[in-house]
C-alpha angles and dihedrals in degrees: 000000000000116000117197123210122230092255092050090051091052092052090049090055093050090051091050092050094054092053102042106033106098124220115260127242099047106159117240122233118267118263129228134198121250115253112251115258114255106164120093109259121236119248096265121162132196116314118237129183115272107243090202093059110112105223098189090055089045092224109190129211102227124194107276130160110019093044090119088080092052110097120150100156091251094189088076123079109241093206090059095050118093114226092239090058098045114026112189114236117194089214088073087071115078120233090247091055094048092047092050092051092048090050090052090050092052094044101047111014104032094064090063096043111024100182097122124071105238098198092060097037105113141158087232106043103030118094112259094239092054090045090054091055092048092047092047091055093043090050090053091057090046091052092058092066119031114159101147113097094209094054129083115281120246096260092051091050094049090051090050090049092050090050092050089053094049093050090046092053091050095047096048092047090048091049097051090044091058095036108034095170089057089080084096091062109109097224092054091057092043091050092051092050094051095043092049093048092047094049093047097053100033093090098233114124093215091050092049091050091049091050092053091050091049091049092054089051091051093051090050090051092048090057095040093053096035093240092151091075119068094205090058093051100038114020115206094255091057098044116119093238097051094092105032112153132181090218096054117145121238088255093051090047091052092050091047091049092052089049089049091051092053095047097042091047089057092049093048092049092052093047088051088054092050091048094049090045084075103031098045095046095039090060088059092038091242123143116257119250099214132062132204088233093067095038107088111172131128114256114269117275126256114293091235091058094045094047095047110136098210142020092255094052090046091051092049090052091048092051090049091051092049091051092051093050098042093098111111094230092053092048088058092055096056091104091077093066095047096090141010093239093053092047090050092048091050091053092047093049093046091238097121111160123218088249093056093045090049092049093050094046091052096043115049091179092058089050089049092054091051090051089053091050091052093047091051089051092053091046090053090052090049092051092051093045094056091049091062122086113277116262135197114294112281111228089217116084089215093065104142097078128038120260094259092047090050089051092053093048091047091050091054092048093050091049093049093045091052089054092046093051096042099063090175098137121109094233094060108098131147092295091067095062095089093050096047087047090056090045092056094046090048092053091047090050091053092052093047094045089058087065105024111032121204109277091217090056095048093041093050092232117156114200132204099227141007091255091052090049090054091048092052092047090054092054094044094048092052085071129025102267097159094061093045093048091048104090113236095014123124116250090211108122111247122227115263090251090061098037096074096240094118092052091059098031093107091052093049093049090049088054087050088056093047093051097040107038117107094223091077110073107218094221088062090057112094113230090243089058089049089056092051093047094049091051090057091048090051089058090048088051090054091050089051092048093048091046092051092050090049092050093049090050088060091063092060106019119194118266113287095022113115120222114233139154112262121220090210120022112184094193092054090048092054092050093046090052094050092048090053091047093051090050088055102042098032102036097155092066129074112235135186110288125236090241090063089071093057099082130045092231093062093050090078090076098042091102086076087077091069091054089050090050091052090050090053091052087049089058091053089054091052090053091053100057102132096085129035097255096078100046092042093050088048091056091052091052091048092053092050093049090049093053095046091050092057 
């Protein structure tokens, strides 16, 4: 086992930066307009998830019949074609192909980001720009599994997906340039969200840079058109619920449902932008551009109401909600669901009302956005703390916040986790698994960050991509970069008992369960959640490495240190816990036994456990091969294993 010092880790980071940071000012390829559709569309209705699709097996719906009309001149490299030479026409895609890609989007991506309304998503009625974004993402999922010999190979599908994304970016920018007031249109915001997310996690540096530029444009537009305030966008007199009536006719119900879809689509798209304002920039270690103070929108509606497949089912869900909230006391607590900041403050102060708790339990996406807001708050405190002069070592592992602040954050986390583990609401079905999975990882990340701050944040390192951020985190955590960066601190490695790892061991093992259990299908996991989960596992890896080093030092203690049997050995406890976890989540492999830690002679080989842990993480990367995060993280692990085997 090779243990790097803090200084060596810092030099490695500098070397990596000189190699991977691109030169600025690279011109972007020219854009081209899509050709207008001329062929007669096939009678295709709304796309719904296929109940027979086995999600754990990740069975894909490949283009089948109708592929005769699918000709994209695949012998040419799409990346080498200028847009003026080869404009992409959606009519080149057969209806079967588009329907298959949309179904893949709904089945695998929509559960982690439910900002579109699946019952009304159609190849006929959906705007072409939004359709391009959806098809690009669906094509990415199709490219990760290609077993049919008559279908496009994985590389061709990824090129097609990239080209759909490029044309979608061009078309949406061209549209808002010509129609500035149309920023308030729901599908414009939805398209920007999907295109930004795609470009950020696709792994291409130009796409990532383009996505950052697009996001800055979106934030400016949100402020210019006052889209951050619900009352400015939808005055009370124009809200969908201003004229609800029990005696509404079917026609009136249909019109109200359509109005609800438009207004809720806008709200969900804006909440998604707020959510990714933290998660996209945190993966780069850049400061967010939005604050919960300026974001004044009601919390998203119940998932059952949003996912209703017809006006009648939607109306029934609305009536059920009205009956449950008709109590006078609950009506008085409606203020807690009127903004993200008020909801967060209620959780922090332990004054959560039944209305807020009911809203969070029935809307996993609303809960996820609140978790992101709390995590952003803690990150801001951390950034301020490490700008202050260094102080004497705090005996508490949770030293960044004060004791009262830690208590408030812990109270909010406990309340949210109780909602996430309850899952008792009627709207929580299988499609909520991905969101609650992200909620749990978010809460664990908050608790861990109170004790072990992000090394990129403390070190002031800005990365170029989420994958590069993970790679740098790995190299920094192999040493002790935070203590060396902290001016005036000793670079001597603290014992495990003083390092805070034991205080957050339960949270790290829970994250290991969330990332490794077979009940969570990796395709359901958004790439932003994958980044968050891997960051927690990297900290657990550091705890394992330090524990192994401490155990081995007990075999040959330094001169003057007496050998004695410890009643409680934190390093041994960490190693025992990880062995047990590996036996559970990687049962096919043979790991070091617990008995091997009982004698000093066997401790010489305990460093094999670190290699076994790395191999388990490598398997997690292989299971997450749709987006760039998994393969890139796998390459980093392979490089580390190759170095340590030398």
